[in-house]
C-alpha positions, -999 to 999 in steps of 0.1 A, spaced: 56 112 -61 31 126 -37 39 104 -7 66 113 18 97 92 22 87 85 58 53 71 47 69 50 20 90 33 46 60 28 68 39 14 40 67 -10 31 70 -21 68 32 -26 70 33 -47 39 62 -69 50 48 -72 85 15 -86 71 26 -103 40 61 -115 48 96 -104 38 92 -117 3 64 -92 -5 70 -61 -25 48 -30 -28 46 -5 -57 27 28 -57 8 35 -89 -20 57 -101 -24 94 -96 -1 95 -65 29 90 -88 21 121 -108 33 153 -91 10 175 -112 -22 160 -99 -40 167 -67 -59 145 -42 -68 110 -52 -66 77 -34 -35 56 -28 -32 27 -52 -8 -1 -41 3 -32 -60 15 -59 -36 34 -87 -52 38 -120 -33 60 -150 -42 43 -174 -18 7 -186 -19 -17 -168 4 -47 -186 18 -70 -156 18 -56 -128 -4 -87 -106 -1 -83 -106 37 -46 -97 34 -54 -69 10 -81 -55 34 -57 -56 63 -30 -38 44 -55 -13 31 -69 -5 66 -35 0 82 -22 22 54 -54 42 54 -50 49 91 -14 60 84 -26 83 57 -53 101 77 -81 78 66 -74 83 29 -89 57 6 -63 29 -1 -67 3 -29 -46 -28 -27 -42 -51 -57 
């Protein structure tokens, strides 16, 4: 996996801060393949509660993680 353990903790914290303790986040895409280079950060956020505006939540998570990762492109689904 091409994300540091420290950033994994920070991404998890960002997600739970914004989406609640019931949220889980999973990294997928090229970042899970150690043989690849570059690429954006793809995150799957799973929620067990209804969210009034899921697009806004995804945008907020994406923006905060992007700042954490030196402005790298972050996709949240």
